[in-house]
C-alpha angles and dihedrals in degrees: 000000000000093000092053091050093050091049092050092048091049092050091051091050092046094049091049093050092049091050092049095047090047090053094047090050091050091048093050092047090049093051091046091051091050092050091049091049091049093050097044101067093053094072097052092047089055089048091051092051090050092048091049092050091050090052090049091049090053091050090049091048089052090052094245094118122044121226090262093048093048092048093050094046092046091052091049092047091051093042094241 
């Protein structure tokens, strides 16, 4: 009887440890995915701003935008 009880107790402890470690791993993966998702959009937004400023600079060089219009549009594009 004692051997069966020890085996059952070991199985319960093992099952609990497996469940807890699985939950911890899932939580860590979820937090890593959230951090990656939060960091990813920052780079394209900066690229978009740079592309917009380059377009504005081309319009300014062509004489389509005045110095004041270019400065105001550039500040708006960069969020200044």
